[in-house]
Every structure is written in structure tokens, then in C-alpha cells.
MARVODO-375404 format. One line per 5 residues: their letters; for each residue x negated, y negated, z of C-alpha. Coordinates in nm, 3 decimals. Layout:
A) X,Y,Z  ...
This chain:
XXXXX) 17.231,27.799,15.566  17.324,27.813,15.937  17.683,27.711,16.014  17.780,27.641,16.374  18.096,27.435,16.328
XXXXX) 18.333,27.733,16.328  18.442,27.993,16.581  18.624,28.265,16.385  18.850,28.507,16.571  18.914,28.818,16.359
XXXXX) 19.239,28.978,16.473  19.256,29.330,16.331  19.404,29.674,16.394  19.093,29.881,16.319  18.723,29.803,16.363
XXXXX) 18.411,30.024,16.382  18.337,30.279,16.513  18.656,30.357,16.323  18.564,30.422,15.959  18.720,30.315,15.631
XXXXX) 18.695,30.056,15.357  18.887,29.790,15.549  18.681,29.850,15.864  18.362,29.818,15.660  18.482,29.494,15.500
XXXXX) 18.571,29.333,15.833  18.251,29.452,16.001  18.032,29.313,15.722  18.223,28.985,15.715  18.186,28.949,16.092
XXXXX) 17.816,29.034,16.106  17.720,28.823,15.803  17.909,28.520,15.933  17.742,28.564,16.272  17.396,28.589,16.115
XXXXX) 17.469,28.260,15.935  17.521,28.091,16.272  17.900,28.112,16.300  18.048,28.227,16.630  18.261,28.537,16.569
XXXXX) 18.498,28.718,16.806  18.680,29.035,16.701  19.006,29.148,16.862  19.092,29.508,16.769  19.306,29.799,16.885
XXXXX) 19.121,30.111,16.997  19.232,30.341,17.278  18.911,30.543,17.254  18.668,30.253,17.299  18.840,30.009,17.532
XXXXX) 18.657,29.708,17.668  18.425,29.424,17.570  18.115,29.452,17.354  17.875,29.160,17.388  17.644,29.122,17.090
XXXXX) 17.592,28.901,16.788  17.963,28.962,16.728  18.182,28.965,17.042  18.433,29.252,17.028  18.737,29.304,17.251
XXXXX) 18.905,29.643,17.206  19.257,29.664,17.347  19.511,29.935,17.425  19.767,30.029,17.160  20.034,30.282,17.081
XXXXX) 19.935,30.623,16.949  19.780,30.606,16.602  19.993,30.730,16.311  19.814,30.907,16.023  19.480,30.813,16.177
XXXXX) 19.519,30.451,16.063  19.821,30.263,16.195  19.892,30.177,16.559  20.085,29.892,16.718  19.987,29.649,16.994
XXXXX) 20.153,29.691,17.331  20.402,29.439,17.463  20.220,29.134,17.593  19.921,29.170,17.358  19.970,28.828,17.199
XXXXX) 19.970,28.660,17.541  19.667,28.866,17.648  19.468,28.765,17.341  19.577,28.402,17.375  19.437,28.397,17.728
XXXXX) 19.112,28.549,17.602  19.070,28.289,17.328  19.235,27.971,17.462  18.924,27.835,17.633  18.668,27.953,17.377
XXXXX) 18.704,27.681,17.115  18.836,27.905,16.838  18.873,27.705,16.515  19.010,27.974,16.283  19.201,28.305,16.292
XXXXX) 19.114,28.574,16.034  19.366,28.850,15.956  19.354,29.139,15.709  19.625,29.334,15.521  19.991,29.236,15.540
XXXXX) 20.135,29.553,15.696  19.909,29.576,16.003  20.087,29.459,16.321  19.777,29.271,16.437  19.807,29.047,16.130
XXXXX) 20.144,28.938,16.268  19.979,28.881,16.607  19.714,28.671,16.433  19.976,28.449,16.271  20.141,28.392,16.611
XXXXX) 19.804,28.318,16.771  19.729,28.059,16.505  20.047,27.875,16.603  19.982,27.907,16.979  19.621,27.791,16.950
XXXXX) 19.697,27.523,16.690  19.439,27.658,16.442  19.469,27.775,16.078  19.487,28.138,15.969  19.304,28.284,15.668
XXXXX) 19.470,28.610,15.566  19.280,28.852,15.339  19.497,29.094,15.142  19.337,29.427,15.057  19.627,29.605,14.886
XXXXX) 19.724,29.577,14.520  20.069,29.736,14.543  20.316,29.898,14.778  20.181,30.205,14.958  20.150,30.511,14.731
XXXXX) 20.080,30.880,14.783  20.323,30.916,15.075  20.660,31.080,15.134  20.978,30.904,15.008  21.075,30.820,15.367
XXXXX) 20.737,30.663,15.446  20.741,30.482,15.113  21.081,30.331,15.189  20.976,30.231,15.542  20.653,30.071,15.420
XXXXX) 20.841,29.866,15.160  21.075,29.738,15.430  20.772,29.635,15.638  20.613,29.466,15.334  20.928,29.274,15.246
XXXXX) 20.982,29.152,15.602  20.671,29.126,15.819  20.429,29.137,15.525  20.609,28.860,15.340  20.625,28.655,15.662
XXXXX) 20.248,28.689,15.719  20.158,28.591,15.362  20.387,28.287,15.369  20.275,28.163,15.712  19.899,28.194,15.655
XXXXX) 19.711,27.870,15.590  19.525,28.037,15.302  19.544,28.382,15.145  19.245,28.560,14.993  19.292,28.865,14.768
XXXXX) 19.006,29.108,14.719  19.092,29.177,14.355  19.298,29.040,14.067  19.544,29.322,14.132  19.581,29.217,14.495
XXXXX) 19.632,28.857,14.386  19.912,28.961,14.150  20.072,29.170,14.425  20.060,28.882,14.675  20.239,28.660,14.425
XXXXX) 20.499,28.929,14.345  20.569,29.007,14.711  20.570,28.657,14.859  20.547,28.395,14.586  20.220,28.276,14.742
XXXXX) 19.920,28.187,14.526  19.598,28.340,14.660  19.229,28.307,14.584  19.031,28.609,14.461  18.767,28.708,14.716
XXXXX) 18.600,29.023,14.586  18.472,29.286,14.823  18.097,29.311,14.870  17.818,29.528,15.010  17.471,29.490,15.159
XXXXX) 17.295,29.525,14.823  16.951,29.594,14.975  17.087,29.896,15.166  17.193,30.075,14.845  16.902,29.997,14.615
XXXXX) 16.705,30.316,14.539  16.367,30.358,14.704  16.203,30.547,14.416  16.172,30.442,14.050  16.400,30.613,13.802
XXXXX) 16.280,30.936,13.643  16.586,31.094,13.483  16.960,31.133,13.519  17.050,31.389,13.784  17.292,31.671,13.714
XXXXX) 17.492,31.554,14.011  17.853,31.444,14.053  17.968,31.256,14.363  18.317,31.197,14.503  18.319,30.927,14.771
XXXXX) 18.642,30.854,14.956  18.906,30.982,15.196  19.020,31.339,15.143  19.389,31.257,15.129  19.667,31.291,14.868
XXXXX) 19.622,31.049,14.580  19.244,31.005,14.607  19.192,31.265,14.335  18.938,31.507,14.475  19.118,31.787,14.285
XXXXX) 19.035,31.622,13.952  18.673,31.571,14.057  18.647,31.943,14.138  18.810,32.032,13.805  18.557,31.823,13.611
XXXXX) 18.270,31.993,13.793  18.410,32.342,13.729  18.448,32.282,13.355  18.104,32.126,13.311  17.933,32.390,13.524
XXXXX) 17.974,32.626,13.224  17.741,32.396,13.029  17.524,32.282,13.320  17.475,32.580,13.554  17.272,32.371,13.801
XXXXX) 17.534,32.093,13.819  17.595,31.971,14.176  17.918,31.827,14.317  17.912,31.636,14.647  18.221,31.524,14.839
XXXXX) 18.155,31.241,15.086  18.441,31.161,15.321  18.697,31.321,15.546  19.072,31.340,15.582  19.380,31.554,15.605
XXXXX) 19.296,31.761,15.295  18.938,31.850,15.386  19.025,32.208,15.479  19.213,32.256,15.152  18.914,32.124,14.958
XXXXX) 18.673,32.350,15.145  18.895,32.653,15.078  18.911,32.578,14.705  18.540,32.505,14.684  18.457,32.834,14.854
XXXXX) 18.611,33.034,14.566  18.506,32.794,14.290  18.242,32.859,14.026  18.054,32.556,14.165  18.053,32.689,14.524
XXXXX) 17.676,32.746,14.519  17.615,32.383,14.425  17.907,32.215,14.597  17.899,32.042,14.937  18.159,31.872,15.155
XXXXX) 17.960,31.629,15.369  18.221,31.443,15.571  18.131,31.085,15.660  17.771,30.978,15.594  17.559,30.673,15.670
XXXXX) 17.441,30.418,15.413  17.100,30.576,15.360  17.244,30.922,15.296  17.506,30.782,15.058  17.239,30.586,14.872
XXXXX) 17.024,30.897,14.826  17.316,31.102,14.691  17.435,30.827,14.456  17.095,30.740,14.308  17.095,30.833,13.935
XXXXX) 17.414,31.039,13.980  17.769,31.009,13.843  18.042,30.884,14.076  18.389,31.024,14.004  18.670,30.795,14.125
XXXXX) 19.004,30.957,14.026  19.222,30.767,14.273  19.588,30.699,14.195  19.648,30.497,14.515  19.708,30.121,14.527
XXXXX) 19.345,30.035,14.592  19.210,29.693,14.670  18.848,29.648,14.557  18.655,29.968,14.629  18.303,29.913,14.757
XXXXX) 18.217,30.272,14.659  18.176,30.156,14.300  17.956,29.865,14.404  17.737,30.105,14.601  17.716,30.336,14.301
XXXXX) 17.620,30.067,14.049  17.351,29.924,14.278  17.226,30.281,14.329  17.171,30.331,13.953  17.472,30.559,13.925
XXXXX) 17.730,30.566,13.648  18.102,30.571,13.726  18.405,30.744,13.576  18.718,30.593,13.725  19.089,30.539,13.690
XXXXX) 19.177,30.181,13.583  19.170,30.028,13.930  19.072,29.665,13.976  18.708,29.724,14.072  18.645,29.957,13.777
XXXXX) 18.790,29.714,13.522  18.603,29.420,13.675  18.268,29.602,13.677  18.316,29.733,13.323  18.373,29.374,13.205
XXXXX) 18.048,29.271,13.375  17.860,29.533,13.173  17.814,29.794,13.447  17.803,30.167,13.368  18.175,30.233,13.421
XXXXX) 18.401,30.446,13.203  18.772,30.387,13.267  18.998,30.689,13.209  19.363,30.746,13.314  19.407,31.003,13.590
XXXXX) 19.655,31.209,13.384  19.399,31.291,13.113  19.172,31.564,13.262  19.017,31.648,12.925  18.909,31.287,12.880
XXXXX) 18.757,31.289,13.229  18.553,31.594,13.135  18.441,31.436,12.808  18.346,31.102,12.965  18.137,31.282,13.227
XXXXX) 17.986,31.515,12.967  17.873,31.216,12.759  17.698,31.060,13.057  17.521,31.386,13.143  17.412,31.432,12.784
XXXXX) 17.275,31.089,12.696  17.235,30.912,13.029  17.290,30.537,13.075  17.106,30.210,13.111  17.085,30.012,13.432
XXXXX) 17.289,29.688,13.410  17.120,29.348,13.429  16.999,29.278,13.787  17.177,28.941,13.786  17.518,29.104,13.829
XXXXX) 17.413,29.236,14.172  17.430,28.878,14.302  17.808,28.904,14.264  17.813,29.199,14.503  17.617,29.082,14.808
XXXXX) 17.777,28.987,15.141  17.550,28.691,15.202  17.703,28.497,14.914  18.053,28.621,14.997  18.026,28.498,15.358
XXXXX) 17.925,28.153,15.234  18.230,28.158,15.009  18.448,28.244,15.311  18.304,27.952,15.508  18.389,27.712,15.225
XXXXX) 18.752,27.819,15.254  18.726,27.780,15.632  18.594,27.425,15.586  18.895,27.340,15.371  19.169,27.482,15.594
XXXXX) 19.024,27.330,15.911  19.021,26.978,15.764  19.374,26.834,15.794  19.311,26.582,15.517  19.220,26.846,15.261
XX) 19.427,27.107,15.082  19.341,27.426,14.893
């Protein structure tokens, strides 16, 4: 149903063409809200794509400091004032921020106060940052316990994209949040062809960085290749460890049937996932991974560590096997069982829980509440 009573300003560090789960979440939220008739303006940091983009979603990309680790940059001095001047005359009714450790979330909280409008903060993390050096870990905890805690406590409402994120928000700040699961464009990942049989294909989909577990995915493929000589393994994603993966794959027994694709579009991901097995061996503090939603919609099965999305989908009856990351033999056996006997497609009704159209309507209901002074969450 069209909604024209809100003008949402999304204040964020990273936005497409930058890639990643958070960027995808914000982009889909922005576009789906806009398609529903809500005015949406995005303020992001991006030295490579400076300027204004005028479309269904208005995007202002501003200068920032140099990016650290390909993800984190900081706004320049005066950014808050600059954004305030951009938004002050545009009738903004709501500020939307995402993830407690991004500096632009702090800017968003300040803008909410300057503009006199509420802030909805969405938390995507389920724990302190993992898979980093001790120094970075210590620094990130300091940021979480100062700026992150400040952001969570000053927001008008906090959404958490998983039960794990909700628990973390409470532990870090004492704030009660509302679960707001991640979502996808379901139609984009539904297979084009009817099912024939289970493919002998394994897929790893995620950043090639420490903690994501590509090594375990490769190990599973190497062991099972002795039983399934035509078994394929596909790595979708990029990152600091891509070269290391390519070097190991080159000398692996699955080299003839292994491919490192880098980043792919939705159609290519859908085609690789259809009737395949997604391996998700991450040990990082994930939020709610859309990769598993894409896999389930694409008739794939999933073997995953016990992250929030995996546990949630398993409870819904999806084809998800949950295995601890430190049990390689169990990973091999779980994958072997799926290859041997296949799996049934879950009931189509559960896909309704995954789609962005319904999630955007849910977001607008929260927006209605926080923008009415007489009502409380």
C-alpha cells in the first residue's frame, strides 16, 4: 500500500556500488520503501563516487577519510553540518542508521537531534568483532562500549536483525530491541527451471577473509571428491584471502572442478545455488545472513555453523544442517548425507517470511509509531 507520509533519510557509511551484506540490506530497504511511495534520501561516504544521484532513491555520496580494511572510513570534520544543510528544508521525518560502530550512525543520532526527528537504528551485529588481531579487537570493544552504547541508547527505536543481535544489544546497552529479520527479493532467487535432481555441487558464498571458513569448505570438497569425482566447488566472493584460496585450489584434488568467481550478480548466484549445497562455515559474529535465504529459495540445502539465520531457518523446517565449525568430520558427513539422499523443498509459505516487500511494511509500522509523540513502542 503506498505510503507518502514519511521522508526517511538513511545515514550510512557504505552504500552500493560498494558490496556487502550491510550494503545489500540498506539498498533493498531504501528501494522497497521508495517503491511503496515513501520518500527516501541516502547519505553515504564514498570517495570514489562523489556527488548526487537522482532516482527513485536520492543518494548523496560525501568525502571521507581513507577506508580501513575496505569497510570502515570516517566522515570529515563538518560532515554533520553539511548533511544538516542538505536535509533541513526537505521535510525529513525520520533518520535511519545501521550498525553501532559506524561513525555515520553517530552522525545520524546527532542529525536526529538537530532536525527534531526520531532515529530508528538497525543493529546488524550479534557480538563484538571477531576474526581480527588482539589490538583491533581491543579497539573495537572500546568503540562499542562508548560510541556504540551511546548510539543504541539515544536511538528512538532499535531493530535487531536476529535474536542474537537482539541479545547483544541488550548486553551492550541495556536497550530492548525488536527483531527485524533480514530479507531478500524472493522472486530474484527462485529457480527458472523445474527440479530434476540434486547437483553434485558445493557453493561457498561470502567474503574471503579470516573467520568466514572457506578453508573448511575446501576441505569438505577435497574429502568428498574421492567418492564423487565430478563434485564441483564454487567460491563466490572476494577479499583479502582470495589469493591464498586460489593458490590452495590450484594444487587441490578438486582443482579441475573448483572455481573462484569473485562477486557475482543475483542471476548468476541463483543459477549456481539452484539444487546445490551451500556451505556456511563462518565463525564470525554474523547478523542474519541473506546468503542462506537465497539458498533456501533457490532449492539448495545448507550446512552451517550455529549462527542465528541457520538456527532460525532450521526451526522453520528449511533444509539446514547445523554443525559446529570445529568438527570437520561432521561437516563431511552432513554434506555426504545430502549428496546421497537429497532433500525436500520446504513449504512455499515460509518464503513469505523472507521477502523485502513485507519487511518494508514492517519498517513503516515502526516509523509510524516513533513519529507519533503520543505513542510509544
